[in-house]
Kinemage of the C-alpha trace (Angstrom):
@kinemage 1
@onewidth
@group {chain A} dominant
@subgroup {mainchain}
@vectorlist {calphas} color= white
{ca met a 1} P 133.788 80.358 89.633
{ca arg a 2} L 131.286 77.640 88.659
{ca gln a 3} L 130.075 77.273 92.241
{ca phe a 4} L 129.881 81.045 92.587
{ca phe a 5} L 127.642 81.338 89.590
{ca ser a 6} L 125.487 78.448 90.765
{ca asp a 7} L 124.841 80.350 93.968
{ca cys a 8} L 124.749 83.812 92.401
{ca trp a 9} L 120.948 84.029 92.737
{ca ala a 10} L 121.431 84.203 96.488
{ca ile a 11} L 122.999 87.642 96.157
{ca ala a 12} L 119.680 89.048 94.937
{ca ala a 13} L 118.425 88.817 98.510
{ca leu a 14} L 121.033 91.250 99.852
{ca thr a 15} L 121.908 94.163 97.557
{ca pro a 16} L 124.939 95.502 99.530
{ca phe a 17} L 126.790 92.239 98.921
{ca val a 18} L 126.884 93.020 95.185
{ca cys a 19} L 129.721 95.446 95.959
{ca val a 20} L 131.983 92.417 96.072
{ca gly a 21} L 131.370 92.123 92.306
{ca ala a 22} L 133.047 95.545 91.878
{ca leu a 23} L 130.077 96.893 89.867
{ca pro a 24} L 127.371 99.177 91.366
{ca leu a 25} L 123.782 98.276 90.677
{ca arg a 26} L 121.664 100.389 88.370
{ca pro a 27} L 119.300 102.825 90.147
{ca asp a 28} L 116.228 101.330 88.514
{ca ser a 29} L 117.059 97.912 89.936
{ca leu a 30} L 117.341 99.413 93.424
{ca asp a 31} L 113.907 100.928 93.060
{ca ile a 32} L 112.425 97.617 91.981
{ca arg a 33} L 113.955 95.874 94.971
{ca lys a 34} L 112.542 98.527 97.313
{ca gln a 35} L 109.084 98.216 95.833
{ca ala a 36} L 109.228 94.430 95.991
{ca ser a 37} L 110.090 94.574 99.707
{ca asn a 38} L 107.387 97.130 100.678
{ca glu a 39} L 104.437 95.854 98.690
{ca leu a 40} L 102.456 92.748 99.423
{ca ser a 41} L 102.092 90.130 96.730
{ca pro a 42} L 98.582 89.301 95.491
{ca ala a 43} L 98.820 85.651 96.480
{ca pro a 44} L 101.809 85.163 98.771
{ca asn a 45} L 103.098 81.730 99.592
{ca arg a 46} L 104.681 82.578 102.907
{ca thr a 47} L 105.927 79.108 103.650
{ca gly a 48} L 107.625 78.705 100.274
{ca thr a 49} L 108.976 82.264 100.332
{ca gly a 50} L 110.394 81.905 103.823
{ca ala a 51} L 112.094 78.658 102.942
{ca ser a 52} L 113.552 80.188 99.798
{ca leu a 53} L 114.902 83.213 101.656
{ca gln a 54} L 116.329 80.984 104.353
{ca gln a 55} L 118.122 78.972 101.669
{ca leu a 56} L 119.413 82.220 100.170
{ca leu a 57} L 120.962 83.214 103.483
{ca val a 58} L 122.457 79.745 103.998
{ca asn a 59} L 124.203 79.908 100.642
{ca leu a 60} L 125.405 83.473 101.097
{ca asn a 61} L 128.494 82.666 103.165
{ca his a 62} L 129.493 79.892 100.796
{ca thr a 63} L 129.077 82.252 97.858
{ca asn a 64} L 131.379 84.838 99.409
{ca gly a 65} L 134.088 82.255 100.088
{ca thr a 66} L 133.812 80.790 96.608
{ca leu a 67} L 134.145 84.226 95.025
{ca met a 68} L 137.277 85.098 96.946
{ca ala a 69} L 138.796 81.662 96.312
{ca glu a 70} L 138.200 82.042 92.569
{ca phe a 71} L 139.876 85.446 92.516
{ca asn a 72} L 142.837 84.061 94.453
{ca asn a 73} L 143.145 81.142 92.027
{ca leu a 74} L 143.152 83.490 89.056
{ca val a 75} L 145.935 85.563 90.563
{ca his a 76} L 147.908 82.473 91.559
{ca glu a 77} L 147.616 80.789 88.129
{ca asn a 78} L 148.710 83.957 86.354
{ca ala a 79} L 151.317 85.196 88.786
{ca gly a 80} L 153.716 85.817 85.896
{ca ala a 81} L 151.224 88.096 84.166
{ca val a 82} L 149.660 90.112 86.967
{ca asp a 83} L 148.333 92.850 84.713
{ca asp a 84} L 146.559 90.377 82.453
{ca ala a 85} L 145.209 88.499 85.464
{ca ala a 86} L 143.894 91.756 86.895
{ca lys a 87} L 142.163 92.518 83.618
{ca leu a 88} L 140.599 89.085 83.627
{ca ile a 89} L 139.403 89.560 87.209
{ca arg a 90} L 137.849 92.903 86.289
{ca val a 91} L 136.116 91.310 83.318
{ca asn a 92} L 134.760 88.490 85.481
{ca ala a 93} L 133.709 90.978 88.145
{ca his a 94} L 131.876 92.999 85.516
{ca ile a 95} L 130.114 89.844 84.358
{ca val a 96} L 129.228 88.942 87.949
{ca gly a 97} L 127.853 92.369 88.689
{ca gly a 98} L 125.876 92.425 85.475
{ca ala a 99} L 124.409 89.019 86.245
{ca val a 100} L 123.410 90.116 89.745
{ca ser a 101} L 121.839 93.301 88.436
{ca gln a 102} L 119.881 91.405 85.808
{ca ala a 103} L 118.833 88.785 88.368
{ca ile a 104} L 117.492 91.447 90.765
{ca leu a 105} L 115.777 93.323 87.953
{ca leu a 106} L 113.966 90.280 86.570
{ca gly a 107} L 113.575 88.346 89.794
{ca gly a 108} L 112.349 91.380 91.688
{ca ala a 109} L 109.627 91.980 89.158
{ca lys a 110} L 108.398 88.402 89.604
{ca leu a 111} L 108.678 88.590 93.386
{ca lys a 112} L 106.510 91.685 93.201
{ca arg a 113} L 103.794 89.530 91.694
{ca gly a 114} L 104.413 86.746 94.239
{ca asp a 115} L 105.927 84.367 91.700
{ca val a 116} L 108.837 82.934 93.723
{ca ser a 117} L 109.508 80.021 91.358
{ca gly a 118} L 109.510 82.397 88.399
{ca ala a 119} L 111.977 84.664 90.197
{ca ile a 120} L 114.319 81.765 90.856
{ca gln a 121} L 114.023 80.681 87.217
{ca ala a 122} L 114.875 84.198 86.049
{ca val a 123} L 117.925 84.213 88.318
{ca asp a 124} L 118.992 80.806 86.979
{ca glu a 125} L 118.749 82.098 83.408
{ca ser a 126} L 120.926 85.064 84.335
{ca ile a 127} L 123.455 82.698 85.889
{ca val a 128} L 123.583 80.505 82.769
{ca glu a 129} L 124.209 83.540 80.595
{ca ala a 130} L 126.903 84.791 82.972
{ca arg a 131} L 128.570 81.368 82.936
{ca gln a 132} L 128.807 81.459 79.169
{ca lys a 133} L 130.274 84.949 79.171
{ca ala a 134} L 132.781 84.062 81.896
{ca ala a 135} L 133.827 80.878 80.104
{ca glu a 136} L 134.396 82.850 76.914
{ca ala a 137} L 136.438 85.456 78.806
{ca asn a 138} L 138.596 82.813 80.496
{ca arg a 139} L 139.051 80.955 77.206
{ca ser a 140} L 140.065 84.152 75.421
{ca phe a 141} L 142.598 84.921 78.144
{ca arg a 142} L 144.146 81.457 78.019
{ca ser a 143} L 144.145 81.545 74.214
{ca ala a 144} L 145.945 84.893 74.203
{ca ala a 145} L 148.544 83.637 76.687
{ca trp a 146} L 149.066 80.430 74.676
{ca ser a 147} L 149.393 82.371 71.411
{ca ala a 148} L 151.962 84.713 72.927
{ca ala a 149} L 154.001 81.765 74.194
{ca cys a 150} L 153.865 80.041 70.790
{ca val a 151} L 154.961 83.199 68.972
{ca leu a 152} L 157.891 83.493 71.354
{ca met a 153} L 158.795 79.838 70.791
{ca leu a 154} L 158.561 80.344 67.020
{ca phe a 155} L 160.994 83.259 67.013
{ca val a 156} L 163.313 81.503 69.456
{ca gly a 157} L 163.336 78.365 67.298
{ca val a 158} L 164.074 80.279 64.095
{ca gly a 159} L 166.754 82.321 65.846
{ca ala a 160} L 168.349 79.177 67.278
{ca cys a 161} L 168.525 77.599 63.805
{ca trp a 162} L 170.120 80.769 62.427
{ca gly a 163} L 172.665 80.702 65.245
{ca ile a 164} L 173.523 77.026 64.726
{ca glu a 165} L 174.040 77.561 60.996
{ca his a 166} L 176.205 80.617 61.657
{ca leu a 167} L 178.387 78.679 64.113
{ca leu a 168} L 178.783 75.786 61.684
{ca thr a 169} L 179.733 78.215 58.926
{ca leu a 170} L 182.333 79.903 61.147
{ca arg a 171} L 183.849 76.510 61.928
{ca gly a 172} L 184.084 75.842 58.222
{ca glu a 173} L 181.826 72.774 58.343
{ca lys a 174} L 180.573 73.008 54.793
{ca asp a 175} L 178.952 69.800 53.585
{ca pro a 176} L 180.453 68.970 50.170
{ca asn a 177} L 177.155 67.450 49.062
{ca val a 178} L 175.103 70.553 49.768
{ca gly a 179} L 173.604 72.332 46.799
{ca val a 180} L 172.775 71.663 43.184
{ca pro a 181} L 175.531 70.507 40.796
{ca arg a 182} L 178.349 73.005 40.558
{ca thr a 183} L 180.675 70.852 38.446
{ca glu a 184} L 180.189 69.004 35.203
{ca gln a 185} L 180.782 65.618 36.839
{ca asp a 186} L 177.848 66.109 39.212
{ca gln a 187} L 175.251 66.745 36.540
{ca asp a 188} L 174.378 63.149 35.667
{ca gln a 189} L 173.981 61.916 39.237
{ca tyr a 190} L 172.724 64.985 41.072
{ca his a 191} L 169.940 67.117 39.701
{ca his a 192} L 167.761 67.770 42.719
{ca phe a 193} L 167.929 69.907 45.857
{ca pro a 194} L 168.807 68.121 49.110
{ca ala a 195} L 166.992 70.597 51.357
{ca leu a 196} L 163.679 69.656 49.741
{ca gly a 197} L 164.061 66.232 51.354
{ca val a 198} L 163.570 67.841 54.752
{ca leu a 199} L 160.354 69.455 53.507
{ca arg a 200} L 159.077 66.072 52.337
{ca phe a 201} L 159.880 64.597 55.743
{ca val a 202} L 158.080 67.455 57.526
{ca leu a 203} L 154.999 66.972 55.343
{ca ser a 204} L 155.001 63.248 56.141
{ca gly a 205} L 155.280 64.118 59.831
{ca met a 206} L 152.292 66.469 59.537
{ca val a 207} L 150.231 63.675 57.982
{ca leu a 208} L 151.373 61.319 60.736
{ca leu a 209} L 150.228 63.724 63.453
{ca tyr a 210} L 146.958 64.436 61.667
{ca asn a 211} L 146.045 60.738 61.433
{ca phe a 212} L 147.441 59.283 64.665
{ca tyr a 213} L 147.688 62.008 67.305
{ca pro a 214} L 144.550 62.114 69.525
{ca trp a 215} L 143.372 65.652 68.778
{ca ser a 216} L 139.785 66.870 68.918
{ca thr a 217} L 138.084 69.251 66.488
{ca gln a 218} L 136.118 70.871 69.293
{ca glu a 219} L 139.200 71.442 71.449
{ca val a 220} L 141.130 72.982 68.560
{ca lys a 221} L 138.199 75.196 67.637
{ca ser a 222} L 137.706 76.387 71.221
{ca arg a 223} L 141.469 77.052 71.689
{ca arg a 224} L 141.665 74.530 74.545
{ca ala a 225} L 143.949 72.103 72.698
{ca asp a 226} L 147.626 71.617 73.399
{ca thr a 227} L 150.369 72.580 70.961
{ca leu a 228} L 150.638 69.189 69.272
{ca ser a 229} L 146.872 69.016 68.810
{ca thr a 230} L 146.875 72.372 67.073
{ca leu a 231} L 149.765 71.360 64.828
{ca ser a 232} L 148.042 68.053 64.100
{ca ser a 233} L 144.869 69.793 62.962
{ca trp a 234} L 146.892 71.840 60.465
{ca gly a 235} L 148.011 68.613 58.804
{ca leu a 236} L 145.389 69.667 56.260
{ca leu a 237} L 148.063 71.929 54.735
{ca ala a 238} L 150.210 68.932 53.799
{ca ala a 239} L 148.048 68.063 50.761
{ca pro a 240} L 148.442 71.316 48.748
{ca met a 241} L 152.099 71.658 49.743
{ca phe a 242} L 152.742 68.087 48.660
{ca phe a 243} L 151.122 68.693 45.257
{ca thr a 244} L 153.071 71.926 44.741
{ca leu a 245} L 156.321 70.163 45.619
{ca ser a 246} L 155.508 67.268 43.261
{ca gly a 247} L 154.807 69.600 40.341
{ca phe a 248} L 158.015 71.510 41.028
{ca cys a 249} L 160.233 68.423 41.249
{ca gln a 250} L 158.844 66.802 38.110
{ca ser a 251} L 159.274 69.938 35.997
{ca tyr a 252} L 162.668 70.857 37.442
{ca ser a 253} L 164.003 67.329 36.906
{ca lys a 254} L 162.854 67.467 33.295
{ca leu a 255} L 164.420 70.904 32.748
{ca thr a 256} L 167.840 70.211 34.250
{ca gly a 257} L 168.224 66.456 34.655
{ca pro a 258} L 169.818 63.901 32.329
{ca lys a 259} L 166.401 63.227 30.752
{ca ala a 260} L 165.969 66.819 29.597
{ca ala a 261} L 166.426 65.893 25.940
{ca leu a 262} L 164.364 62.698 26.198
{ca glu a 263} L 161.157 62.968 24.177
{ca glu a 264} L 158.070 61.563 25.878
{ca asp a 265} L 154.372 61.384 25.220
{ca met a 266} L 151.730 62.167 27.812
{ca leu a 267} L 150.836 58.597 28.774
{ca ser a 268} L 154.363 57.197 28.908
{ca ala a 269} L 155.514 60.182 30.989
{ca met a 270} L 152.762 59.500 33.517
{ca val a 271} L 153.434 55.730 33.688
{ca ala a 272} L 157.179 56.211 34.121
{ca arg a 273} L 156.705 58.655 36.995
{ca ile a 274} L 154.016 56.897 38.988
{ca met a 275} L 155.966 53.625 38.844
{ca ala a 276} L 158.454 55.212 41.258
{ca trp a 277} L 155.882 54.906 44.068
{ca tyr a 278} L 153.153 52.606 42.728
{ca pro a 279} L 154.693 49.261 43.895
{ca ser a 280} L 154.968 50.512 47.492
{ca tyr a 281} L 151.419 51.799 47.276
{ca val a 282} L 149.986 48.476 46.052
{ca ile a 283} L 151.916 46.422 48.615
{ca thr a 284} L 150.479 48.594 51.386
{ca leu a 285} L 146.941 48.159 50.014
{ca ile a 286} L 147.310 44.384 49.885
{ca phe a 287} L 148.572 44.246 53.487
{ca leu a 288} L 145.613 46.325 54.684
{ca cys a 289} L 143.188 44.128 52.741
{ca val a 290} L 144.521 41.078 54.564
{ca val a 291} L 144.239 42.801 57.942
{ca phe a 292} L 140.749 44.214 57.348
{ca phe a 293} L 139.487 41.279 55.300
{ca ser a 294} L 135.915 41.724 54.186
{ca tyr a 295} L 133.199 39.703 52.433
{ca ser a 296} L 131.470 42.808 51.157
{ca ala a 297} L 131.414 43.251 47.383
{ca trp a 298} L 131.444 47.005 47.819
{ca asp a 299} L 134.667 46.828 49.852
{ca trp a 300} L 136.459 44.907 47.126
{ca thr a 301} L 135.117 47.328 44.549
{ca ser a 302} L 136.683 50.081 46.632
{ca phe a 303} L 139.950 48.132 46.727
{ca met a 304} L 140.034 47.812 42.942
{ca ala a 305} L 139.299 51.524 42.626
{ca his a 306} L 142.327 52.203 44.813
{ca val a 307} L 144.515 49.863 42.742
{ca phe a 308} L 143.511 51.565 39.507
{ca leu a 309} L 143.992 55.026 41.088
{ca ile a 310} L 140.438 56.227 40.542
{ca ser a 311} L 138.989 56.049 44.067
{ca gly a 312} L 139.765 59.667 44.876
{ca ser a 313} L 137.668 60.875 41.944
{ca phe a 314} L 134.337 59.675 43.363
{ca gln a 315} L 134.849 58.656 47.012
{ca glu a 316} L 134.546 61.455 49.565
{ca his a 317} L 138.049 62.391 50.711
{ca arg a 318} L 137.347 62.595 54.435
{ca glu a 319} L 135.431 59.325 54.579
{ca ala a 320} L 137.235 56.166 55.708
{ca val a 321} L 136.737 53.506 53.023
{ca phe a 322} L 138.162 50.034 52.553
{ca pro a 323} L 141.089 49.247 52.801
{ca tyr a 324} L 141.409 52.349 55.030
{ca leu a 325} L 144.749 53.733 53.836
{ca pro a 326} L 144.955 57.281 55.269
{ca cys a 327} L 144.788 60.028 52.626
{ca ser a 328} L 144.769 57.479 49.802
{ca trp a 329} L 142.992 60.008 47.560
{ca trp a 330} L 146.323 61.863 47.235
{ca phe a 331} L 147.590 59.164 44.888
{ca thr a 332} L 144.522 59.416 42.682
{ca cys a 333} L 145.029 63.156 42.387
{ca leu a 334} L 148.755 62.771 41.771
{ca ala a 335} L 148.163 60.252 38.973
{ca ala a 336} L 145.681 62.594 37.276
{ca tyr a 337} L 147.997 65.593 37.633
{ca thr a 338} L 150.933 63.594 36.286
{ca leu a 339} L 148.867 62.732 33.226
{ca ala a 340} L 148.348 66.449 32.606
{ca trp a 341} L 151.918 67.334 33.565
{ca leu a 342} L 153.653 66.992 30.185
{ca pro a 343} L 151.325 69.265 28.142
{ca met a 344} L 151.490 71.955 30.826
{ca his a 345} L 155.277 71.568 31.063
{ca asn a 346} L 155.713 72.008 27.309
{ca ile a 347} L 153.705 75.231 27.491
{ca leu a 348} L 155.391 76.724 30.533
{ca lys a 349} L 159.004 75.981 29.623
{ca leu a 350} L 158.751 78.232 26.540
{ca ser a 351} L 156.603 80.913 28.185
{ca ser a 352} L 157.613 84.444 29.044
{ca asp a 353} L 157.679 85.852 32.545
{ca ser a 354} L 154.261 87.423 32.058
{ca val a 355} L 152.716 84.001 31.417
{ca ile a 356} L 154.485 82.521 34.439
{ca trp a 357} L 153.245 85.324 36.675
{ca thr a 358} L 149.755 84.918 35.254
{ca met a 359} L 149.869 81.302 36.392
{ca phe a 360} L 151.024 82.394 39.857
{ca val a 361} L 148.202 84.919 40.187
{ca met a 362} L 145.528 82.578 38.858
{ca ala a 363} L 146.578 79.697 41.111
{ca thr a 364} L 146.273 82.012 44.119
{ca ala a 365} L 143.223 84.102 43.188
{ca val a 366} L 141.221 81.022 42.208
{ca val a 367} L 140.695 80.394 45.917
{ca val a 368} L 137.795 82.886 46.014
{ca pro a 369} L 135.479 81.388 43.356
{ca ser a 370} L 136.708 77.872 44.130
{ca val a 371} L 135.825 77.998 47.832
{ca leu a 372} L 132.520 79.778 47.185
{ca leu a 373} L 131.483 77.067 44.726
{ca gln a 374} L 132.516 74.406 47.219
{ca trp a 375} L 130.441 75.893 50.038
{ca leu a 376} L 127.388 76.641 47.912
{ca phe a 377} L 127.153 73.802 45.388
{ca phe a 378} L 129.919 71.186 45.516
{ca lys a 379} L 130.439 70.404 49.183
{ca asp a 380} L 132.120 67.014 49.735
{ca met a 381} L 132.289 66.350 45.969
{ca ala a 382} L 135.514 64.432 45.321
{ca ile a 383} L 135.969 65.284 41.649
{ca phe a 384} L 135.563 69.008 42.329
{ca glu a 385} L 138.121 68.847 45.135
{ca met a 386} L 140.534 67.139 42.754
{ca ile a 387} L 140.120 70.058 40.355
{ca gln a 388} L 140.702 72.524 43.182
{ca tyr a 389} L 144.040 70.965 44.159
{ca ser a 390} L 145.237 70.823 40.533
{ca phe a 391} L 146.118 74.520 40.712
{ca ala a 392} L 148.676 73.748 43.434
{ca phe a 393} L 150.359 71.202 41.146
{ca phe a 394} L 150.457 73.604 38.182
{ca tyr a 395} L 151.744 76.330 40.499
{ca gly a 396} L 154.694 74.066 41.303
{ca gln a 397} L 155.388 73.540 37.601
{ca ala a 398} L 155.470 77.285 36.960
{ca leu a 399} L 157.697 77.679 40.007
{ca ala a 400} L 160.269 75.266 38.529
{ca val a 401} L 160.427 77.245 35.270
{ca trp a 402} L 160.852 80.506 37.197
{ca gln a 403} L 163.624 78.941 39.309
{ca val a 404} L 165.572 77.827 36.238
{ca asn a 405} L 165.133 81.148 34.429
{ca his a 406} L 165.881 83.545 37.303
{ca cys a 407} L 167.991 81.736 39.894
{ca met a 408} L 170.276 79.569 37.796
{ca leu a 409} L 172.985 80.210 35.216
{ca leu a 410} L 173.540 78.276 32.016
{ca gln a 411} L 177.001 76.892 31.301
{ca val a 412} L 178.309 74.925 28.336
{ca gln a 413} L 180.316 71.838 29.215
{ca thr a 414} L 183.842 71.753 27.832
{ca ala a 415} L 183.819 68.005 27.219
{ca ala a 416} L 180.470 68.050 25.392
{ca pro a 417} L 179.541 71.528 24.135
{ca ser a 418} L 176.117 70.298 23.032
{ca arg a 419} L 175.147 69.589 26.649
{ca gln a 420} L 174.054 72.318 29.021
{ca leu a 421} L 174.745 72.681 32.730
{ca arg a 422} L 172.658 74.697 35.183
{ca ile a 423} L 174.311 76.138 38.293
{ca leu a 424} L 173.043 78.477 40.986
{ca gln a 425} L 173.529 82.191 40.728
{ca pro a 426} L 175.677 83.955 43.341
{ca val a 427} L 173.680 84.689 46.467
{ca ala a 428} L 174.086 88.457 46.056
{ca glu a 429} L 172.335 88.332 42.687
{ca met a 430} L 169.307 86.382 43.872
{ca pro a 431} L 166.021 88.191 44.625
{ca phe a 432} L 165.623 89.217 48.259
{ca ser a 433} L 162.403 87.213 48.622
{ca val a 434} L 164.223 84.060 47.521
{ca arg a 435} L 167.248 84.657 49.726
{ca phe a 436} L 165.107 84.734 52.866
{ca gly a 437} L 162.079 82.841 51.591
{ca val a 438} L 162.368 79.990 54.068
{ca thr a 439} L 162.458 82.172 57.166
{ca gly a 440} L 159.640 84.400 55.936
{ca ser a 441} L 157.445 81.442 54.969
{ca val a 442} L 158.054 79.594 58.232
{ca leu a 443} L 157.083 82.678 60.229
{ca ala a 444} L 153.999 83.336 58.088
{ca leu a 445} L 152.786 79.733 58.248
{ca gly a 446} L 153.542 79.666 61.968
{ca phe a 447} L 151.387 82.747 62.576
{ca val a 448} L 148.528 81.142 60.659
{ca met a 449} L 148.742 77.960 62.727
{ca ile a 450} L 148.963 79.885 66.005
{ca phe a 451} L 146.253 82.500 65.591
{ca ile a 452} L 143.752 80.706 63.356
{ca ser a 453} L 142.028 77.386 63.866
{ca pro a 454} L 141.279 75.433 60.684
{ca phe a 455} L 137.763 74.918 61.993
{ca asp a 456} L 136.933 78.553 62.728
{ca glu a 457} L 133.657 79.366 61.018
{ca val a 458} L 133.507 81.906 58.218
{ca pro a 459} L 130.832 84.557 58.854
{ca leu a 460} L 127.721 84.371 56.693
{ca phe a 461} L 128.534 80.894 55.355
{ca arg a 462} L 129.019 79.202 58.756
{ca glu a 463} L 131.619 76.863 57.216
{ca pro a 464} L 135.127 75.937 58.445
{ca cys a 465} L 137.792 78.276 57.122
{ca tyr a 466} L 140.451 75.696 56.219
{ca pro a 467} L 139.464 75.445 52.498
{ca ile a 468} L 140.568 79.067 52.119
{ca phe a 469} L 144.087 78.132 53.182
{ca thr a 470} L 144.307 74.739 51.466
{ca lys a 471} L 142.862 75.777 48.092
{ca gly a 472} L 145.273 78.558 47.129
{ca leu a 473} L 145.638 81.368 49.663
{ca leu a 474} L 148.951 80.071 51.029
{ca ser a 475} L 150.425 79.129 47.629
{ca pro a 476} L 152.793 82.164 47.566
{ca phe a 477} L 154.277 81.184 50.922
{ca thr a 478} L 154.644 77.573 49.787
{ca gly a 479} L 156.400 78.821 46.651
{ca leu a 480} L 158.800 81.002 48.612
{ca leu a 481} L 159.508 78.104 50.955
{ca ile a 482} L 160.398 75.796 48.058
{ca leu a 483} L 162.505 78.411 46.267
{ca gly a 484} L 164.339 79.295 49.463
{ca leu a 485} L 165.150 75.648 50.145
{ca cys a 486} L 166.381 75.214 46.586
{ca asn a 487} L 168.753 78.172 46.457
{ca glu a 488} L 170.199 77.639 49.964
{ca ala a 489} L 170.788 81.311 50.620
{ca asp a 490} L 168.574 81.337 53.698
{ca pro a 491} L 170.276 80.039 56.870
{ca leu a 492} L 167.400 77.631 57.486
{ca ala a 493} L 167.815 76.204 53.979
{ca arg a 494} L 171.572 75.753 54.413
{ca leu a 495} L 170.998 74.007 57.732
{ca ala a 496} L 168.396 71.687 56.174
{ca ala a 497} L 170.842 70.714 53.409
{ca arg a 498} L 173.591 69.656 55.816
{ca gly a 499} L 174.751 66.195 56.752
{ca ser a 500} L 172.092 63.546 57.162
{ca leu a 501} L 169.181 65.973 57.450
{ca his a 502} L 168.448 65.872 53.744
{ca trp a 503} L 168.714 62.060 53.803
{ca val a 504} L 165.575 61.729 55.944
{ca gly a 505} L 163.580 63.021 52.987
{ca lys a 506} L 164.246 59.722 51.234
{ca leu a 507} L 162.200 57.986 53.932
{ca ser a 508} L 159.162 60.231 53.538
{ca leu a 509} L 157.264 58.004 51.075
{ca ser a 510} L 157.849 54.787 53.031
{ca met a 511} L 156.993 56.523 56.300
{ca tyr a 512} L 153.760 57.850 54.803
{ca leu a 513} L 152.631 54.503 53.336
{ca leu a 514} L 153.770 52.231 56.158
{ca ala a 515} L 152.346 54.299 59.017
{ca leu a 516} L 149.047 52.426 59.333
{ca pro a 517} L 150.480 48.890 58.827
{ca val a 518} L 153.187 49.522 61.424
{ca his a 519} L 150.657 51.036 63.823
{ca ile a 520} L 148.459 47.947 63.522
{ca val a 521} L 151.364 45.585 64.182
{ca val a 522} L 152.740 47.604 67.113
{ca glu a 523} L 149.353 47.942 68.769
{ca ser a 524} L 148.592 44.224 68.420
{ca val a 525} L 151.998 43.150 69.749
{ca ser a 526} L 152.772 45.718 72.440
{ca gly a 527} L 149.297 47.011 73.220
{ca phe a 528} L 150.440 50.636 72.963
{ca pro a 529} L 147.761 52.659 71.156
{ca gly a 530} L 148.142 56.047 69.524
{ca leu a 531} L 151.377 57.868 68.791
{ca ser a 532} L 153.785 56.027 71.108
{ca trp a 533} L 157.583 55.982 71.016
{ca thr a 534} L 157.440 52.303 70.185
{ca phe a 535} L 155.353 53.093 67.133
{ca leu a 536} L 157.644 55.916 65.984
{ca gly a 537} L 160.785 53.814 66.362
{ca ser a 538} L 159.233 50.869 64.563
{ca leu a 539} L 157.987 53.140 61.787
{ca leu a 540} L 161.450 54.617 61.279
{ca ala a 541} L 163.024 51.152 61.048
{ca ala a 542} L 160.314 49.919 58.679
{ca ser a 543} L 160.744 53.026 56.515
{ca val a 544} L 164.475 52.353 56.130
{ca val a 545} L 163.787 48.740 55.130
{ca gly a 546} L 160.993 49.758 52.759
{ca his a 547} L 163.176 52.411 51.143
{ca phe a 548} L 166.000 50.018 50.295
{ca leu a 549} L 163.941 46.911 49.480
{ca ile a 550} L 160.994 48.453 47.631
{ca glu a 551} L 161.405 52.138 46.816
{ca ile a 552} L 164.942 52.127 45.337
{ca pro a 553} L 164.250 49.139 43.026
{ca ser a 554} L 160.966 50.788 42.006
{ca arg a 555} L 162.719 54.011 41.039
{ca lys a 556} L 165.347 52.126 39.036
{ca phe a 557} L 162.604 50.233 37.244
{ca ala a 558} L 160.819 53.542 36.564
{ca asp a 559} L 163.983 54.964 34.975
{ca ile a 560} L 164.393 51.915 32.752
{ca leu a 561} L 160.726 52.046 31.823
{ca ala a 562} L 160.935 55.735 30.929
{ca arg a 563} L 163.861 55.178 28.557
{ca thr a 564} L 162.203 52.144 27.001
{ca leu a 565} L 158.942 53.977 26.367
{ca ala a 566} L 160.781 57.010 25.021
{ca gln a 567} L 162.775 54.879 22.590
{ca arg a 568} L 159.632 53.098 21.436
{ca asp a 569} L 157.839 56.395 20.862
{ca his a 570} L 160.855 57.769 19.010
{ca lys a 571} L 160.809 54.818 16.612
């Protein structure tokens, strides 16, 4: 089609050939052509005109063959969708005919005045415009076909997971470790939901694709990217989902865990919780400082800002700064949110349903003024972006209180009547949205990723649309996803809580922090760049080692520190 358009100006010499374009010429353009052929030009350049017409005739046969070859290629490439291919051919034919008509109309007027070079220029301009229209039509067709295939794959994948879970249930393969504590003996050692580990692992995988898969913003925006590139670009959603999950887990653990009666102050609560991941974080920073050693004072200032968890409050979040840990600003935000966690938790745990729902609505509706302020006044301002994401964290806290109040039952232990035990409600008594929250959220988020590019421009503002989705619009779907995974009524949630699937969630922190160090080592040793199988295997092995050698001791130290600080404050 490119060659056809490049030679399309040749068709202006012979009007009957335009019939190949399947669009009749306008009557006024026929009249102009007739007048141009019967009237003499004021200052004809017969030599130049004759040469131009001769070149037109030489290119005519090639143009005809190119046109037919393009049509045959379109039919051949889309043999499985003949109707759609026929529509695309008609659209391209309409564009071709329109371009020829415009070329004859404008070029004929210039030929009438003897301006051969001007006529050729007018034809070239018509061809350029037709190329753009044809490229947009072809891109739209391929995008529609790709979207339809992805939707089919999404439903097939969800249906396959439902079928696998149903077969495992029929065989009676019920994992004894699945679910929240249902006996008194489980309460002290098990106060979290195993299926949430899979969500953590998926979020870490999204960050991994976003940072290491070779995707292009322009390809994603123009719908020419492959499936992994599109998924990689939506790694932007990992940040708000991660903050919502963190707020939920911290509040739920405090409400139902063994530390429920432990009195804490705001500072000690923050220190005890960030110490669970801070050692791994600092070790990764030190390794990267050694690899990217610098003599710049500003670089070491940036390193100290990372160590003290303040870099994300003033350094632009999408700018690579020393020591180049991907998405390091997350930890700054998480430390700030953890500092504000205890006061908000003390308010929400005693609040009525109306207050909880007010928090849900505010955390979602805030996306409108928040994004408008970002586009108009606070673009690329780190501290404002930290404030924007805080609503996702508080949304998770409110979600934990709602989960405990509406999806769990309170039991008094026989051995110690003063202690309370929370167990899940029967599935039949759970709200319908919670029972199938995972499936509904996966489908909704899948549709967003398939049909919308994060870099599509918003009309009027001419800004990428992804802040709308990352700053609150998708919070309800994230909430339903978390609640569905917790209550394990949805088949996808039950499947995620089985066997070793929930165990991979324990590797999510190490996999997230060690991704860049492992990538550097693998690339220097093996020479394999990008997201190679060697890198993924090495990262998995390093994550297992980091989990047992660094993360588990850090969490034990955090527990001891929390009790020590609580006892000191109590005295």
